[in-house]
N, C-alpha and C positions, 0 to 999 in steps of 0.2 A: 095248641090249636092253630090251624093254618090261617094266615092273614088274608091271602088271596086264594080262592078255591074255584076250580072249574070242574063241573060234574057232567060227564057225558055230553059235552058240547059238540054240536054239529051245526055248521053254517054253510049255506050255499048262496052265491050271488045269483041274481035273476038270469035265467036262461043258461046257467052254467051246466056243463055236462057232468061235473062231479063236485063234491063239496070242497070248499077251501079249507075248512076245518072239519075233521071227521071223528066223532065219538071220543073227544079228547077229555081226559081227566088229569088234572095237574094241581099241585099245591105249591104255594110260595110262602115262606115264613116271613114274619115282620122283621124289618131291618136287614134282610138278606140281599145279596147281589147275584142275580140270575142272568145267565147268557143264553139267548136263543140263537141257534144257527141251523143251517141246512141249505138245500138247493133253492135257487130262485123260484118263487111261486109255490113254496112248500107250506105256506100259511102263516109265516111269522108275523108279517105286517097285519094281517087280518086278526090274528090272535091278540095283538097289542091293542088294536082299535076296539075290540070287544070289551076291553077293560075300562074304557072311558065312554060314558053314555053320550057325551056331546058329539062324538065322531063315530058312533057305531055305524058300521056299513049297512046298507039296505039289502035285504035278502031274507031267506028262510032260516030261522033259528030254532034250535031245540036244546034243552039242557039247562044248566044253571051256572051263572057267574056271580060269585059272592066276594065282597070285600068287607073284611071284619064282620062276617056273618050276615051282611045285608046284601040284597040284590043291587047291582050297579045302578038300577033305575032310582034307587033311594040314596045313592052316594052323593055327597056334596061336590059340586063342580070343581072347587078349588083343591080337593083332596088328591086328585090325580093330575099330574102334569105330563104333557106329551110333546116330544120333539120329533118332528116328521122326518122322513127319509129325504124328501125334497124340500129344501129351504123355501122355495117359492110358494109352496102350499101354505106356509104359516105366516107370511108377510101380509100385513093389512094397511100399513101406513107408508108415507113417502120418505120420512127421515128416520134415522136410528132413534133419536130421542122420542119421537112420537110413537114409534113401535114399542119402545120399552115401557112407556106409561099407559099404553092402550088397555092392557089387561087390568092395571091398577085402577084406572078410571071406571072401568066396568064393574069393579068390585065396590066402588063408592068410597074409596079411601080419602081421607082428608089430604089437602095439598102438602102439609108439613110431613106427614108420614110417607107420602109418595116420594118427596124429595130425599128423605133419609134413605129409603130403600134403594132408590136409583143411584144416589151418590155412592153408597156402599158397594153395590153391584158393579158399577162402572169402574171403581178403583180395583175391585177384585179381578176384573177381566182386563184391566189396562186399556179401556176403550175410550178414554177421554178424546183422542183425536178424531174419533168416528162419530161423536154425538150429533153433529150437525150435517153429516154427510147424507146424501140421498142413498136410499137402500139399493136402488138399481145400479149404483156404481160399485157396490161391494163385490168382492169375489165370493164364490160359493162357500168357501170355508168361513169367511168373516160373517156371512149371513147365518151360517149354522151356529156360530158362537153367539151371535146376537139373539137367535131364537132361544138358545138355552138360557141366556140371561133373562129374557122376557118371561120364561116359564118359572125360573127360580125366584123371580121377584114376587110371585104369588104364593111362595112358601108351601109347596105341596108336600104331602106325606109320602106319596108314591110317585116315582119318576119313571116314565116309559120312554124309551129312545129307540127310534127305528134307523139303524145304520148311521149313527151320529158322526162317525169319523170318516165317512166315505169321501168327503171333499176336503179333508184336512191334510196338511203336509205332515211329515213324520214328527217334527217338533211339536206342532200344535196338537196332533193326535195324542202324543204322550202327555202333554199338559192337560188335555181334555179328559183323558182316562184317569190321571192322577186326581183331577178335580172331582170326578165321580166317586173315586175311592174315598176321598175326604168327606164328601157328602154322606156316603154310606157309613163310614167308621165314626166320624165325629158327631153327626147329627142323627144317625140311626135311620136315614132315609131308605125306604125299600126301593131298589132299583132293578128294572128288567130291561136289558139291552138286546136288540136283535142286530146281529153283525155278521159280515163275511170276513172282515179283517180280524182274524183270531189271534194273531201274534201277541198283541197286548192284552186282550180281554181274557184269554184262557187262563192266564196266571193270576188274575185278580178276582174272578168269579168264584163264589162258593158252591154254586150249582150250575150245571149246564144242561140244556135241553136241546136235543137234535130232533128236527122235524123233517118229515118226508110225506108228501101227499096229504097234508093236513093232520097227520098223526105224530105223536111224540114217540119216536122209536128208541130214545134213550133219555133218561132223566136221572142225574146223580152227580157225584163229584167229578171234576174234570180229569183227574188222573185215571179213574176207572173208565171214563169215556174214551180216553186215548187208547187204553188197552183193548177195549171192545172194538174200536174202529180198526185197529191194526189187524185184528183177526177177521175182519170183514172185507167186503169189496169197496169200502169207502175210505181207503187210506188217503186219498187225495185231500180230505178235509183236515188231516192232521197237520198242525203248524210245524215249521221247520225244525225247531229244537227237539221236540219229542220224536219227530220223524227220523232225525239223525240218530238219536239215542236208540231207537228200536231197530234201525237199519244195521247198526253195528253190534247188535246183541247186548245192549246195555242192561246192567243188573240193578235191581232195587227200584226205588220210587221214580216214576217218570218226571223229568224236569220240565217245568213250564216257563221258566224265565232264565235269563243268561246267568245269573248268580248261581242257581242250583245246577244248571248244566255245566258250568265251569268247575264247580266243586266235584261233581260226578266225574267229569272228564280227567281232571288232574289226579284223582285218586284211583282211576281205573288202570288197567294194564294195556289200554289202547294207546298206540303211538303213531305219530305222523311219519309215514314211511314213503309215500308216493308223491306224485305231483298232482296239483289241482287242475292244471290246464289240460285241455283235450276235448272238452265238450262242445266248443264252438270254434269255428274257423275264423281267422282274422279277415276283415273286409278289405279286399284289394281295391285300390283306387280305380275308379271308372269314370264314366261320363258325368259331369256335373249338370244336374237338371235344374236346380233351383238355387238362386243366389239372392241374398239380402244385403244391401250395402247402406250403412250409416242411417238406418231407419229411426226416425223419431216420431213419437205419437203421444197426444194427450186428448182426452175426451172433451175438454173445454179449452177455449182460447187462453184463459188465464188460470186454468186448472193445473194440477200436478202433471208432470211429464211421466208417462208410463213406460215408454220405450225410449232409451237415451243413446242414440247412435249405435244401434245394434247391427252387427255384422254376422252373417251366417251363410253356409253353403252346404248342400247335401247331394250325394251322388246317387246314380241309378242303383236300385237294389239295396238300399240302406234301410235299416230298422233303427231309427234314432229316437231316444226317449229324453224328454226335457223334464228335469226335476227342479224344485225350488219352492220357496215358501208361498203361502197364500198371498196374493196381491203382488207377486214379483213380476207379473207381466206375461205369463205363459199363455193364458187364454186370449189375451189381446194380440199377442204375436201370431197365434193361429188364425185369428180373424183377419189380420193384415194379409197373410199369405192367401187366405181364401177369397180375398177381394171384398170382404164385408165392410172393412174400414180402409180408408186410404191414408197413408202416412203423410204427415205435414212436411217431412224432409226425408231424403233418401229414396232408394228405389228397390223394387222387387222384380227380379227377372226370371221368367219361366222359359226354358229351352231357347234362351238367347233373345227373347222378346219381353219388353217391359210389360208388366202385368196390367198397367193402366191403359195400354193400347189394345188389349184383348176385349172382345165382347163378353157380356155376362154368360152367354151360352158356351163360349169357348173355355172360359174359366171353369164352369160347372162340369164340363166334359172331362177336363184334365185333372181337376182337383175335387176330391170328395171330402166334405167336412162334417164330422160328427160333433155337435155341440155338447157342452157340459149338461145342458138340460134338454134331453131328446124329445120332450113333449112338444117343443116348438116346431118339431120336424113334421108333425102329422096334420093332414088336412081332411082325411076321410074318417068315417065312423067305425071302421074295422081295420085290423092289421092286414087282412087279405086284400081289401080294396086299395089300401095304400101301396102294397106291393104290386098289385095289378096295374094301377095307374102309373107307377114308376116304370114298370116293364114296358108298358105301351109307349110312354114318352121317349124311352131310350132304345126303342126298336128291339126289345127282347120278348121272348115268349113267357107266358105265365109258368111254364114248366121250369124255366130257369129260376124264376122267383121262388117257386116251391122247393127246388133243390137247395137253394141257399138257406131258405127258412128251415128245412129239415136238418141241414148241416149245423145250424145254430141252435137246434133244439126247440124251435118255436112253431113248428108246423101244426101243432094242436091249438094254436092261438089265432088262427086266421079269421075266425068268426068273432073274436073278442074286440071290444073297443080298446084303443090304445091306453086310455086312462084307467081301465079296469085291470090291467096286468101289473105285475110287480115292477120295481125299478130296474132290476136286471133284465127282465123280459122286454121292457120297452127299449132298453139300451140295445139289445140284440136285434129288435125289429127295425130300429132306425139304421143300424149298421147293415142289415140285409138290403135295405133300399139303396144305400150308398154303394155297396158292392155290385149291385145290379148294373150300375152305370159303368163299371170297369174303368175307374179313373186311374191316371198315371201316379197320382200322389194321394195318399190317405192321411188326412189330418184328423187325429183322434184326441178329443179332450176328455180325459179321465174315462177311457172306454171300459176299464175293469170295475168301475163303480157299480155296485149292486150285483156283481157277478159272484157266484159261488166258485169253489175251487175247481170243480169239474168243468164248468162253463169257461173258466179262464184257460184251462188246458185246450179246450176246443177252439177258443178264440185265437190262442197262440199258434195252434196248428194252421189255422186258416191264414193268419197274417204272415207266417213263415212261407206259406205257399205263394202268397202275393209277392213277397220279397224275392223268392226264387224265380218268379216270372219277370223280375226287373222293376217291379213297382216300388215306390218309396213309402215307408210308413214313418210318419212324424207324429209322435205321441207325447202329449203332456200328461204327466201322471204323478201321483204320490205313492204309487204301489212299487216300492223299491224291490220287493221280492220278484215281481213280474219283470221289471226292467233288467235286473241282474241276470235272470235266467234266459231271456229271449232277445234282448236288444244287442246290436253289435257296436253301438256307440251311445254314450250318455253325455248330456250337457247340463250344467247348473246355471239356472237363471237367477240373477240377483240384481235388484234395483234397475231393471229394464235392459240388462245386457246379459249375454252368456259369458260368464266369468271363467269357466273351464269346461273342457270336454275331452273324453278319452274312452277307450273300450271299458266295459263294465268291470272286468277283472282288475283294472287299475283304478277306475273311478271310485268304486266302493271301498277299496282298501285304503284310500286316502281320505275317506269321510268318517266323521265321528257320529253324527246323528243320522245323516242320509245314507244309511247302509243297512245290510241285512242282519238278521239275528245270528246267522252262522258266522259272518265276519266278526261280529261283536264277541262271539264265543272264542274264535281263533285268534283274536287280536293279540293276546298275550301268550300264545302257544308257539314255541320255537318251531320254525319251518311251516307253520300253518298259513296257507295262502288261500284257503277256500272262501268263496262268497256264497255259493248255493249248497243245498243239501247234497246234490249229486257230486259236486267237487269235494265236499268234506268226506263223503263215503269213499271216494276214489283215493283220497290221501291216506285214509285209515284202514282200507280193506282192499285186498286183491280181487275180491269178488263183490262189486257194487250192489247195494240194496239187497243183501241177503236177508232172508226171514229172521226175525228175532228168535233166539233160542229160548225154549221154555224153561 
């Protein structure tokens, strides 16, 4: 018997032109691990919220949602735990400790039991140094880990997670995924995850569900899903390892992790014959636009130093990606360059002028900053009004705004409230407003967060066009696959400084954790230099990305 069951479920938000979920029927077995994926705005987040009565969205609903044979309206509140896409939506207290105990206090637990649960969870997460920190000082990734800990403290039977690794670095994301696998295997917890980062989750899920326009267009084992996607027009959703396997005509079961992919590759008759290089031109040195010299910064006078004598420079027409662990200082560094914070020591120079000598309007004209939480960007009640206001402020026509919205695939959202669209869609709406200003430098803090595979390709195309026009893209990201494919230079942020930087083909070959799945596969292969799928196919085939033989 199905543990969670949706029967002909249709849901529409108020004033929406089409349903967010449409005639959806789906079953989830008890103790299973299910992965939801699909385009931004396909209904994944709405589906998850329909499974927890306390956060059910407001709108028109029909059909049935049953948990253990009972309607969700009769399900106990503690039975279903939910980790939101945006950590800010879940935070209610000012310090980490108060946040952890908030749910337990509402459950009416005795003090002794609360202490035991919190102590156990804090040790499990290694969060002792964070207990008395203010929540507002934490990085997005640390907030997400705290939110998971808060939910697990209430010991739910079902765990729903909406893009839980979107703001986690590769090491933390792997630890987070392994933690979910443990909860599923050792405690029998039923887990449903909605994600765009499929590299880790596709190999651990027992069932995957692909959604499109509110419908489940595929539900079944992940290997079968990969085969079906390869035969369709949705190949962009296939993670790198199975994409490489199919591109070179691999035989047998589709590999979903490095172990299985290496076993297949070493036993196959495919050999490394070509060169990986050739997909990107090296960046020639040109005019230096931005320099950062010996910058030091801390949020409080006696607080921890976040940036510790950081030096940095970037040339015209660069696409530079910064990687590094959560809390390493990437977001703070971008805010320093954007003029939001002033360094306590050191200087930032833009086109030969100290940043502190420029007026706010001059900085905003030259530098466009996309924050990690794009909701802070919006002042108007519709996406269209925000774009119209931005266009008017910067002397552009609304036709220009509409053209950018169309390119980013959000022209159908102009009448929507920014808070009613998906995380990926609000990310693109904020980016559209920034691009309208035509800044010389684009500072992007996790711009691929919440974006599906197709949207990432469109974003990359747009950013590469900006680069070709001489603009600078400076991007903080945990998305190593995106950085490896599109950036011309990568830097590693560690303890408040950039410890190393090099072109991606060198940067990722020298990394163990901060690297792509393809590089992990080729690490022990003689002559294997590939970092991306395209490079791997080029090394192993004279005709890149051939259709898989039947």
